[in-house]
C-alpha positions as CSV (number, residue, x, y, z in Angstrom):
1,M,88.3,91.5,28.4
2,P,87.8,91.8,32.2
3,S,84.3,92.3,33.6
4,D,83.2,95.8,34.8
5,A,83.6,94.6,38.4
6,Q,87.2,93.4,37.7
7,L,88.0,96.7,36.0
8,A,86.5,98.7,38.8
9,V,88.5,96.7,41.4
10,G,91.6,97.2,39.4
11,L,91.1,100.9,39.3
12,L,90.3,101.0,43.0
13,G,93.8,99.7,43.5
14,R,95.1,103.0,42.0
15,A,93.3,105.1,44.6
16,S,93.7,105.2,48.3
17,H,90.4,106.7,49.6
18,G,86.8,106.5,48.5
19,R,83.2,106.6,49.7
20,A,80.9,103.8,50.9
21,A,77.2,104.4,50.1
22,T,74.4,102.7,52.0
23,S,71.2,103.8,53.8
24,L,70.7,105.1,57.3
25,R,67.2,105.2,58.6
26,A,65.9,104.7,55.0
27,L,68.0,107.7,53.7
28,P,71.0,107.6,51.5
29,F,74.3,107.9,53.4
30,L,78.0,108.3,52.4
31,A,81.0,107.4,54.6
32,F,84.6,108.0,53.7
33,A,87.2,105.3,54.0
34,R,90.8,104.3,53.3
35,H,90.9,101.2,51.1
36,I,93.2,98.5,49.7
37,V,92.4,95.7,47.2
38,A,93.3,92.2,48.3
39,D,92.4,89.0,46.4
40,G,89.7,90.8,44.4
41,R,88.1,92.1,47.6
42,V,88.0,95.7,48.7
43,L,89.1,96.2,52.3
44,L,88.1,99.4,54.1
45,R,89.6,101.2,57.2
46,M,87.2,103.6,58.9
47,P,87.2,105.5,62.2
48,R,85.3,103.5,64.8
49,S,84.2,106.7,66.6
50,F,81.7,107.6,63.9
51,G,79.9,104.3,64.0
52,Y,79.7,104.2,60.2
53,H,80.9,100.6,60.2
54,E,77.8,99.6,62.0
55,V,75.7,100.9,59.2
56,C,77.8,99.2,56.5
57,A,78.5,95.8,58.1
58,G,75.9,93.2,57.1
59,S,74.5,95.4,54.3
60,V,75.0,95.7,50.6
61,V,77.0,98.8,49.9
62,A,78.3,100.6,46.9
63,Y,81.9,101.8,47.2
64,G,83.4,104.2,44.8
65,A,86.5,106.2,44.0
66,D,88.0,108.2,41.2
67,N,91.0,110.1,39.9
68,L,89.2,113.4,39.5
69,G,91.5,116.2,40.6
70,R,94.5,113.8,40.4
71,A,94.7,112.9,36.7
72,G,97.9,114.0,35.0
73,L,98.1,116.1,31.9
74,G,96.7,114.0,29.0
75,E,95.5,111.3,31.4
76,G,91.9,110.2,31.1
77,L,89.5,110.5,34.0
78,W,87.9,107.5,35.6
79,V,85.1,107.0,38.2
80,V,84.3,103.5,39.4
81,Q,82.1,101.8,41.9
82,V,81.6,98.2,43.1
83,V,78.5,96.9,44.8
84,G,78.6,94.0,47.2
85,R,78.0,92.7,50.7
86,C,80.0,94.4,53.4
87,E,81.2,92.5,56.5
88,V,83.6,93.2,59.4
89,H,87.1,92.1,58.6
90,E,90.0,91.0,60.7
91,P,93.0,92.2,58.7
92,S,96.3,90.3,58.6
93,A,99.5,92.1,59.6
94,A,100.5,92.4,55.9
95,E,97.1,94.0,55.1
96,I,97.4,96.5,58.0
97,E,100.8,97.5,56.7
98,R,99.4,98.0,53.2
99,F,96.9,100.5,54.6
100,G,99.9,102.7,55.6
101,P,100.0,105.1,58.5
102,A,96.7,105.9,60.2
103,P,95.7,109.4,61.2
104,R,96.3,110.3,64.8
105,E,92.8,111.8,65.1
106,V,89.7,112.5,63.1
107,D,87.6,115.5,63.9
108,G,89.5,115.9,67.1
109,V,88.9,112.3,68.3
110,P,91.7,109.8,68.6
111,F,91.6,107.5,65.6
112,E,90.7,103.9,66.3
113,P,90.4,101.8,63.1
114,V,87.7,99.4,62.2
115,Y,88.1,97.2,59.1
116,L,85.5,96.0,56.7
117,R,85.5,93.8,53.6
118,I,83.4,94.2,50.4
119,E,82.9,91.2,48.1
120,P,82.2,92.9,44.7
121,R,79.3,91.4,42.8
122,F,78.7,94.3,40.4
123,G,80.8,97.1,39.1
124,S,80.7,100.2,36.9
125,V,83.5,102.0,35.2
126,H,83.2,105.4,33.5
127,V,86.2,106.8,31.7
128,T,87.2,109.7,29.4
129,D,89.8,110.2,26.7
130,G,91.2,106.8,26.3
131,A,91.5,105.8,30.0
132,V,90.0,102.4,29.1
133,A,93.2,101.5,27.3
134,A,95.2,102.5,30.3
135,V,92.9,100.5,32.6
136,S,92.6,97.2,30.6
137,G,96.1,97.3,29.1
């Protein structure tokens, strides 16, 4: 049976967006991101204009996603998070392609991407109605 971190990373591969949680001036802080999974790592793409990457890079962050609001009829719900050190990442051309098209702008500002990498050390997985079988099977 895979570890919770492995299950969480596997499920993150089924979602496209999530939230990075860290602290900003000693207060909890959430930042949205587009993500992909590559070689067991979680790669993030964020808008540079917000500066959220500066808060995340070099820190331990929690990153989570779910299928809430997207689960099909009879499909179990899942919510996952991974925790690990976050660093700036220089993506390969193949990784950039996997991220898919970027938005033209975010909050009226032209989108300029910045990429981060999380090396998962811990994970948590919460599921309903048999979603574990779908996840680990």
